[in-house]
Residue, then its C-alpha position, 0 to 999 in steps of 0.5 A: x166421448x169426443x170433444x164435440x159431444x162433451x162440448x154439446x153435453x156442456x152447453x145443455x147443462x148450462x142451458x138447464x142451469x138458466x132454464x130451471x126456476x126451481x132450486x136444484x139440490x146440491x145433493x142432485x150430482x147427476x145434474x152437477x156432474x155434467x159441468x165438470x165430470x165427463x167434459x173435455x173443454x178448454x178454458x176458451x170453450x168455456x167462455x164460448x159455451x157460458x155467455x155473460x147474458x146467461x150467467x147474469x140471467x141465473x144470477x137474477x132468476x135463480x140465485x140458488x143455482x149459481x150459489x149451488x154451482x159456486x159452492x159444488x165447484x169449490x168443493x170439487x177443487x176442495x176434494x182434489x186438493x185432498x186426494x192429490x189428484x192422482x187419476x186422469x180424471x180427477x185432474x180434468x174435474x179441477x181443471x173444468x172447475x177451476x175454469x168455470x170459476x174463472x168464468x163466474x166470479x166476475x159476474x158475482x163481484x160486480x153485483x154488491x149484493x152478491x160480493x159478500x157471498x164467498x165470505x159466508x160460510x156454507x151450512x151443511x154444504x161440502x160433503x153432501x151435508x155430513x157430519x162434519x160441520x167444523x170442516x165447513x165453518x171455513x168461509x167459501x172464499x177461504x177454502x177455495x184460497x186454500x184449495x188452488x194453493x194445495x193444487x199449485x204443488x200437487x206431485x204430477x199435476x203441478x209440479x214433478x213427483x219425488x217418487x222413484x217408481x209408481x210402486x210407492x204409496x201416493x205422497x200424503x198431501x198433508x206431510x208433503x213439504x212443499x218448499x222442496x217443490x219450488x217451481x224454479x231455481x233462483x232466490x232461495x232455491x238451488x235446484x232447477x226441475x225438468x221443464x214440463x209442458x203439461x205442469x206449465x199449463x194447469x200452473x197456468x189455469x189455477x193462476x188465472x183462478x187465483x187472479x180472477x179471485x183477486x180482482x174483486x178490487x176491480x169492482x170497487x171504485x178507487x177510494x185512497x182510504x181503502x188501503x189494500x184491504x183486498x180480502x182475498x190478498x189479505x188471506x192468501x198472503x198471510x200465515x193461513x196458507x202454508x204454502x205462502x212462502x214456496x209459492x212467493x219464491x216459485x213466482x218471483x223465480x219463474x219471472x226472474x228466470x225467464x229467458x225469451x231468447x231460449x235456446x239463442x238460435x234466432x227465429x226459434x219462436x216461429x218453429x215452436x210456440x214457447x209455453x212458458x211465456x204465458x206462465x211467466x206472464x200469469x206469474x208476473x200479475x199475480x205476484x205484483x197483485x199480491x204485493x199490492x200493499x200501501x207502504x205510506x200506511x204501514x211504516x211507522x215514523x222513527x225517532x228522527x222523523x223518517x219513516x223505517x225501510x219496510x212494513x216489517x221492521x215495525x215491532x207490531x204492524x198494524x193490520x194482518x202481515x202481507x207474508x209476500x210483502x214480508x218476503x220481499x222486504x227481507x231478501x238480502x243476499x248479493x246473489x239474490x238481488x243479483x239474480x232478481x236484477x239481472x232477470x229484469x233487466x234481461x226482459x225489459x230489454x227484450x223488445x230492445x234487442x227485437x229492433x236490431x234483428x226484426x222477429x229474430x227473438x221472441x218479443x215479450x209484452x209484460x214489460x209494464x207488469x215487470x215495471x211494477x215488480x220492479x217498483x215494488x222491489x226498490x219500495x219495500x226493500x231498501x237493500x235492493x234499491x242500493x244493490x242496483x245503484x252500487x254498480x253501473x247495472x242500474x243503467x241496463x234498467x234506465x235505457x229499457x225504461x228511456x225507450x219505452x218512454x219514448x217510444x209511448x210519448x204520442x200514444x195516449x193509450x200508454x199513458x200509464x206506462x209513461x207515468x210508471x217510467x217516470x216514477x221509477x226514475x224519481x225514485x232512483x234519482x233521490x240517491x247520489x249514486x243514480x246521478x254518479x252512474x249516469x256519467x257512464x258513456x253511452x255506447x250500446x246504440x238502441x234504435x230511438x228516434x232522438x237526435x244523434x249525440x255523443x256523450x253520456x247516459x245522462x245526456x241520453x236521458x236529458x235528450x229523451x225527456x226533451x223529446x217527451x216535453x216538446x213532441x209527446x202527448x198533450x196529456x203528459x203535461x203532468x209529468x213535466x214537473x217530475x221529469x225536471x225534478x229528476x233532472x235537478x236531482x242529478x245535475x250536481x253529479x254530471x260531469x259533462x254534457x254534450x252539445x246537443x244536450x246543453x242545446x236542449x236545455x236551453x231550449x226548454x228554458x227559452x219555452x217554458x219562459x215564453x209568456x203564453x206558457x208562463x201565463x197559462x197555468x198557475x204552477x208553470x213558472x215553477x218549470x223555470x225554476x227547476x231548470x235554473x237550478x239545474x244550471x245553478x248546479x252545474x256551473x257550482x258543482x262542475x265548472x271544469x265544463x260548462x263550456x258547452x252550456x256557455x257556448x250554447x248561451x253565446x249563441x243564444x240571441x235568437x228569438x224564443x220560440x213558443x213550446x214548439x212541437x219541433x224543439x230545437x234544431x233536431x239533427x237526424x234521428x238514430x238509424x234504424x229507428x221508427x217515430x212514436x206513433x199515436x195509438x192506433x184508432x179503436x184502441x182501448x185504454x183505462x182511465x187513471x187516478x190523478x197522481x199527486x203534485x210533485x209537492x206531495x210526491x216528494x220531500x225536499x232533503x239536504x245533502x250534508x258535508x258527508x254526503x248524508x241527507x238531511x230531511x227539509x220538510x217543514x212541519x205540516x201545520x207551519x205554513x209551507x212559506x216559511x222554513x225553506x232553506x234555498x231561496x225560490x224554491x219553487x214549491x214555497x209560495x203555492x198559497x201565496x200565489x193562489x191568493x195573489x192570482x185571481x180566478x175569473x167568474x168561469x173558474x179560468x185561472x187569470x195571472x195578475x201583475x202581483x202574482x208575477x212580481x211575487x215569484x220574479x224576484x226569486x228567481x235564482x239567476x245570481x250564479x248565472x249573471x255573475x259567470x256570463x259578467x266574467x266570461x262573456x267580456x273574456x271570450x269576446x275579447x280572445x275572439x277579436x284578439x285573434x281573429x277567432x272562428x273556432x270553438x276548440x280554442x275557446x273551449x280550451x280557454x274555458x277549460x283552463x279558466x277558473x271561477x274560484x272566488x268569483x261564483x257565489x258561495x255554493x248551496x248546498x245540493x238539494x235532493x227532492x226524494x220520492x215519498x210513498x203516500x197514499x195517493x200514489x199507492x191508489x194510482x198504483x192499483x188503478x194502473x196495475x188492474x188496468x194492465x191486467x185488464x187489457x192484457x187478459x184477452x184469451x180469455x177475455x176474463x173481465x170484458x164486458x163486465x161492470x168494473x168500477x176501479x177505472x173507465x174503459x175507454x176507446x181511443 
């Protein structure tokens, strides 16, 4: 039968389903088989031939027909999994059912009355109402998930068969050890199977269905207390799924082993399409959804008040264990870490390579999913985090993140990408090694529209942050605290700063000190505190080279400009760079929940003499104004300020004199003033005595000078470490599902359905 005929027959069946007011019996195979037996439709055909309005009509007007369609489709998948899908016809039936369910499921999730439907058991439904009642006691959702798992390791359908010849008996599905069929070499598996286009396509269709099952989360409004109780994910990642380990490994390895450059022939993607990419993308999406687990609620405090490294260290973890989180947290071999880190860095850097030889390599689009995956790895596996920071490989993650941040700063549809990039850097900046690694010279020239400078990766980070603050989208202001916290965290370890960077920091101080900025919001003065803390750290821990800062201070006798959208004397941008563009009009974006303030996001720790961290968080019941070690802590007097400031009738915040005095007296200026008192007269004297106009002489003098005994005793280094909390867990959930919603356009699985987790808006 031609494909046009089969489409016509399929369409007729859909019309019959929507027009029949009488329930069709589950035993009427002649009717139900029209949907999957003789049709050769693609997933795109199914979406075109089953319009949304008709699915909703069946749901409202003949609910029992929709119910039976779902039972029968799941039953066919279960039968395919049982038999091992040996004939072409069986494979076709499985694919058709899987496409049909992918189409229908979102319309079941969007209706609260239907949401429990897949979790009910089907009385006498499976096997045409046969005797095996025990088999049928499973909820429909569980039967579906187990069938998908089996089908993902089905020889000659989704994996290579190990049979020597076709004469052998069919491999017994139940005795098959799926660990021998992992899709790709990498973590825990050394054998790389022959690539097979058909198998990849079949896996992709099944993963699409799996992701659709998990997407019930999109139809529930965001609620922090909901935890990670997605029943679909919970069951799929439980011990009930005998393929959990090989599936986790297959997904992770498929993502991390992927090389979009292929055989290294430039422009090869223009000659033949890369069928691996859609599978890798789908694998990355399924993986991050299975890892959606709120680590804040699942770690128990240890004796010293810190939390345990992962949810898996508890003797008795609360609730059912998520095996995917468990496996991820237990990876520990150096070569596995190396494989994962290299893979993620390779993929994150891919869009940057693009900019050197335009169109020469395939440009991947799934960097947001990769960032979520990287975040999960660092969050759940502390050994991985330390491995990342052990060598300068961390810079292969840092540079692409800074590139994305800089590129997305003007585009309001990419605010979520800005947040996750900054969150990752905040997490990394809580570790001393990150600051140390930033001293590596920055020589690779990624084309970015930032001023040209010669310096280190720390210079790159600060210059990009300055650009985000002065020329980013106004919706990024909530991130300013995070950006400056990162700079504070790394500042004690920075060995040098370029002239360009020193000027940028001073420009920020000027901008944030203007009255209009200080008085426009109750927390804005915190930014001044953060910058002063940066200067203090650099002076006290690295006085060998504060000449750049000092020199800039010398020249800083201009009138301060407002938080200009231009920034301080911009030099030319790097060659080959394009300016960051706002979103094209009409771009879709999804809304995000608010992220917690920096005081909720981080926990203060003090670095002891031996380099270990001691938590300084005051007890929650104390007022936060006491027990804070460093005077002038920005987050010290929140309640106090609220009390001292006042709100007008309109609810608009109004600064008062008392409020200004409450924090002004705490500005940590002592070290900086002492430095200037000592050095300014000396430098002026040299300039007059020697008639100097050349900076290098002054720099030489400053480098050989010493301030030992003149500066106040160095304060202990303070680090604000990211701490997991349910607010960020909720943010990650909405962000991740928003990305998945927008990225699945062919077919548009969730488009035009009534999602509740976020709003879809047009820019």
